[in-house]
N, C-alpha and C positions, 0 to 999 in steps of 0.2 A: 528144236532138234536141230541135229547138223547135217550137212549137206553130204549126202557120203558121195559124191562124185569132185568135192574138193579136192581132194588127193592125185587127181590128175591135173590139175590145171597148172599151168605153164604162161608165165609172163614171154616166152620166145616167141609165140605165135600171137596172133591180133586174135580180136572178139568185133563180133557186131553186136556188142550189148548185152541187150536183152532178145533181138530180133531172131529167133529161130529159124523164121522162114529165111532171111537172108542170109544166114551162114549155108545154110544148106542149096540155096541156090550159088553160094559162091561155089561152094564143093561139085555142083552141077557143071558151073560154067570148064573150072579149070578140068575135071575130068572128058570132058564132051573135046576140049581145047589139045589136049597133052595127050600123050602116052607115058610120061616122064609119072615117075613113080612118087619124087620130092615134094612135086606141084600138088600132088591127090594128098597124099599125107599132111602137107600142111592145109591144106583143106578141110581136110579131117579134123586136124586140132584146133582150125578157129573153129569150127561148128563145137568140137566140144566144149573149146573154152567160153561159146556162146550159150550153150545151155548150163552148163554151170551157174553162168552170170544168170542167167534166167530162172532157175531154179532158187540165186539166194533171193533172187526179188522176190519171189514168194514167199520162199519159208519165212522172210522178214518181214514181208508185206503189212498190216493189220488189213483184214478181210472186214465186211460188215456186219459179219456176223460174232469176230471178236469187238471190234466197236459196240455193236448192241450189249456183250455179256459186261463189257466193262462197265457202258451205263449202268446198264440193271444191277450190278454187285455196289456201284455210287447209291444209285436208288436207296436198296436197302439198307447201305451202311447210314447214311443221310437220316431213313427212318427209324433205325432203331435206336438213333442218338449214339452211335458208339464212340465217336470221334468227340462229345460232348464227356461221355465218361470217362475215356481217357482222359483226358483235359481235367476232369475232375480230381482223379487220382491224384495228377500229379500236382495238380495245386489241395490237397487238405481236407477237400469237402468229403465225409461221411457219406459214403455208399448207401450205407445198410437204411438212414436216414432216407434218404432219398425215393430208397424201394419201397420203402415201408408209408411214404407218402401218396408214393404211384397207385399203390393197392389199397391204400384209401380213397385216394379220389375216385381209382376205380368204380368199390365197393359203393361210396355216396352214387354215382352216377347211376349204376345198374341195379340196384339191391333196395328193397325198401325191407330193412332189416326188420319192422318193428311188423307189419304184416306178418312175416314170415314165421317170426314165433307167434304173432297169435292164430294162424294158421295150424302150426304144429303144436301148440297148445290145445287148441279145437280139438286137433284129431287124437292128441295122446291122454287127453282128461276128461274127467266127468264134467257139468257144468255145476254141479253141487260140490267140485273141488275149488271154483271159483269163489262158492259165500263165504268166505271164512268168519262172520258172525255166526252162522249157522256150525262151522265145522267147531269152532269154539266153543261154544254153550255145551254143544251135543259131546266132547272128549271131559267135561268141567261134570254136565251129569253122571257120566259115566263114571268117573272117578269119586265123583260124592259117594254113589248107591256103592260103590267098593271098597271105599277105606270111610267114608265117615263115620257110620255105624260104629265099628268099631273103635275111630277115634275117642269121640261124644263118650263112651264107654269106657274107657280106659280113663277119661279124663275123669269121668266120674266118681270112677273107684278112687281116684287116686289121690284128687283135694275135696272131696265133699265129707263133710260126717254128721251124722243125721242122731239126733237127740230128741229122745222123745221124755215128756215129762208127763206122769201121770197125777192129781190129784185124788 
């Protein structure tokens, strides 16, 4: 932010640094001791220069709030490993592999995938669906009853010749 009073600053007149109270006291001393308008004008300009310097110091200073905010931003940057990520980019490290590994590490640390699969299957399938032997046996029996009689009849018709011998 730019100091809006800076345009009136003049090196022609003195200043009391950033001590506005001292500058006001100077104006009061000159005004009460003299009826000379030049002296009062000089005192007023000293006051103005002093005020401008004080505002500049305030605007340029680092307040406790600013320092706390800078510290918080630094902590967030460090926590997110942003500096390391940028360094990795410049060093040619594949960030996709790093992200994939971080996701994998998180899943390993936080999820029991086998347990979740087991729970999902228990919720979505009947217990008989797990018994593969019974399912296969049922499927074979079903196929045999649907197709075997027709197949046997076809084979017998096509390959067997009956001969009858009468004496």
